[in-house]
C-alpha positions, 0 to 999 in steps of 0.5 A: 501781652504778658501783662494780661496774664497777671492775677491773683488766683494760684497759677496751675502749671500742668506738666507738658510731657505728662500730657504728651506721654499720656496722648502717645499712650492712646494707641487704637490698633491701626496700621499705616498699610495692611495687605490680604487675599479674597477668594473671589476675582473679577471678570473685567471688561477693557474698552477695546479688548473685551473680556480680560481672561483669568488668570493674566498670562504674559502673552497677553502683554502686547495687547493690554499695552496696546489699548492703554497708554503710558502712565504719568506721574505728578509732581507739584502741579505738573503732570510729567512722562518720565520713564526714569521715574514710573514705567507701566501701562494704564486705563482710565476708570472710564475704560475698565467695567467690574462686574456688579458681581464683584461688589460683595467681594469688593465691600469686604475688601474694603472693610478688612482694610479699613479695619486694619488702618484703624479706620471707623465709619462709612468708607467706599471704595472709587475705581480709579485706575487699571494698572499693567506692569511687565518686566522692568516695569516700575514706579519710583518712591512717591506719595499719593495725591488726594484725588477726590474729596475725602480720600484718605487711602489708596487701595490695590487689587491685582488680578490672578496672574504670573509674575514675580517681583514687582514688590510694593514697599510703603514707608512711614516715618522709621517703618517699613511695610512690604507687600510680595505679589504672589503668583496665583491662578484664582482669587485676588491679593490686595493692599490698602495704605494712606495715600500720604504714605511714601511708597514705590513698586519694585521692578517686575522680574518676569511675567504680567501684573494687572491691578485695579487701583481704587481710591478709599474716601470717607464722606464729610460727616463721617468717621467715628472712634472706639472707646478710649474711657480710660485715656480720656479720663487720664488726659482730662486729669491732666488739663483740668485746671490748666490756665497759664502754664504752658501757654499751648501745645501742638501735638504733631500729627503722624500723616500728612493731609491737603487743604481739602483733606484736612478735616477731623473725620478725615484724620488717619490711623493714630492721628484719628483716635488721638484727636478724638481722645484730646477732643473728649478730655478738653471738653471736660476740662475747659480746654480748646482745641483745634486743628492747624496747619504748620508750615516750616521755612528753612534757608541753609547754605549748601554745597552743590554734589557732583552727580554720577557723571562728576557734572553739577548744575549750573543754573545761576540765580534760578530755583530749582527742585532739587533731591536730597541727594543732590546738595550737603547742607552746611548750616541753617541761617535762616527759618520761618515756622507758624501755625495757620489755618485753624479749624474749630471742633465743630469743623468750622474756620476759627477766626485766629491769626497766624501763630509763630512759633521758634524752631525751638519751642518746646510747646510744639512736639516734636517739632526738632524731629522735623529736622530728620525727616524728608521735607515736602519741598526742597529748592536750590538757589544757584551760586550768583557772583560771590554768594555760594548755594543756598537751599530752601527747606519746607515742611508742611504738617498739621498739628494738634493744638490745644490751650486752656480757655483763659489763654483763648480769652487772653488771646482775643482781648490782646487782638482787641475790641473788635475781635473780641466782638466778633467772638462774643456774636458767635459765641452760643453759652452766656458763661462763655460770653460773660468770662470774655467780657470780663476779661476784656474790661479787666485789661481795659478794652471797654474804656472807650465807646465804639460800635464793637463796645455797642455790639457786645452791651447788647449781647450782654442785656439779650442773655440777661446780663444787664448787671454785668452791662451797667457795671461797663457803662458806668465806667465806659468813656463816650467822648471821641468822634461818632461817640454816640454809634450804636447807642439806639441798640443799648439805650432801650435796655436801660430804665429811662433815667439811666439812659438820659443821664449816660446821654446827658454825660456823653453830650456834656464831655464831647471834645470840639472834634468829636461833636459830629457825634451831637446828631447821632445822640439825639437821634438815640434819644429820639428813638428812645424817649417815652417821657419827652420831659425828661430830656429836656437837659439833653437836648440844652447840652445839645444846643451848647454844644451846637454853637461852638461845632462846626457847620452840620451837613444837611442829613446832620440838620435833618436829625437835628430838626427831627429832635427839636420838633419831637422834643418841642425844644424851643431853644433848639428850633431857634438855633436851627432858625438862626442858620438861615442869616449865614450863607455858610449854613443857610442852604444846608438847612434849605435842603435838610427841610426839603428832605423833611417835607418829602418824608411828609414832615411840614414843621411849623416855623421852619418850613415858613422860615426856609421858604420865605429865605428861598423865595428871596435868594431866587429872586436874583438868579447869578449873572455871568462875568462878562470880563476876566477880572477874578477875586484876588488870593485873599489868605496869603500877602506873599510876593509871589501871591500878589503877583498872581492877584495883580494878574487875577484882577486884570479884566483882559487877561486870561492866563499867564506864565510865573518863574518862580521857585518850587517852594513859591509854586506850592504856596501859589497852588495852596493859596489858590486852593484853600481861597477858592479863587477862580483859576487853575494852575499847571507847572512847566518842570523842564525849564529852570527855575520852572514855570506856573501857568495860572489859567482864570475859570468861572467855577464861581459863576458854575457853582453860583448856578448850580446852587440856583438850580438846588434852590428852586428845586427845594423851593418847587418842592415846598408848600405855599 
């Protein structure tokens, strides 16, 4: 690909560190976790219990536990119950009824929470669970899953209660936010945090705590960002003129996102404001921006640590999820990193293949910092035989990826003409189309004709870039199989003299193995022609090629016949009629004539000639063989083939066994297939040497019967 990046223009080198620093300076106020209080508390009604008196007092705990159930936790796709990980009581939202009188208070809480989180735009709160904590209840460090489309954060609203302890601790990177729930006899206390943040509930010391847990959700298309004109201007200035170096910048976002939650208007906190500033600047600087998923897989040699009781895991050859505390990493011996799942600024999936990146790629910022972070998944493969234990570390992040538009064009061109055509088809800007086509032409992608080339040329003509299209046509080669495909869409845009010259040069330069393009070119000519006399040289060249070309199918002969009579080309008509003199080509012409007649095209000279030939051939139906004598092998004269041929001409024997070496068996099988001999072969491989069983059949007679039936059908459809 490097060869595609050469240019006579001076290279504009962007300072990568300056751009990184400018992105980091985009820091709209917003925290990963916020908390507060509200003076109004709802009287919640619980199915099976009725209204919940406020404040909640410890003597109510047994009743709440009786009407609820133990709360599970998730691990990957599993839902598990383990009191050493989570201990508390839960009730589903369907059983919990919050009065409408609390709606205004809840809206006020949501507004304060989203403002504190740095989220702009419409947000709604959906009740998820009611949780009850008693003394000793807790929830170990974990991350919340996105429980519905558009969920980005969790809101916890605690009811007035007598309790102490049970702090909420939220961690994001190297920052920690602690929320200490206070005892209260009125009002509610709330906390909100991004769902991907690691958080825990410490053990409750005494009393009881009841919490309403809500999902904070942004609708698709919602969201916005504050004004960042100064940041955008600085970023645009740095990006403007960026051409080749560096090739890209992949900025790793702070937060984690699920596949369903990965969209521009669902970005969280500073991710949202920084992405918005970069997108706005990129539009001014002709730079492309995408969201992409970064997948990092690392393989480490490792030592399994002893547990508290002095034991170690012992499940050889089995991959198991483990915590970082259970293993000691020694040396990384393999790693794979790639960017994939691209989303463009319009929120649509971009047709960009996965892009591999090196573990130390300076254009991925900050890739090295991943080493210091907790992996999303850690799997241990225990020692087997002489091999030690190994650990797989998986990181899944989202990156803001940007590169100059010229770089994107080079990437598209490097993927080939099909990728160029697909991109051109989706582009709405004529200037973008011209730039990409120019890059493809300069890289040599448009030297040979193809359907994709036709797509590109048609787009150029339709948007008024005829000069560039003609420039490409003047240098394109149409010499390969199916070289004429798509010409019928391009020729009408040319002056008729230019169209004639293009097809004539193409027809003259076809190679033997690309003569299948002749009917395609004739069809394009017939659909384009206005002055039929101009096209005579094209049809002359076509006849010249057909004389030396392979036999055509009935479908191809339909096209040739239509052209011959459309242009009234005597030489092509004569060539078609000569086909009736050969058994190899006569049936195809008869079938083609039948098709034309069904379409209502009764071509003079052709129909009478074909009708007479059919009358002559159907007068003598094929006769069934009365003995087992069959035609011998003609293409091979080896000892084995001669022996089989003697059997084939024997009128009495239907089957025979021939002990032959494997090479001679292949020779006989190929000769029988090539000569279409009326026989089948079967091997007896268990014998040594192997034996070939040859059995005669009546395949030639069956083919003759079918051919006779076809001829009767064709004749029945002929007039006269």
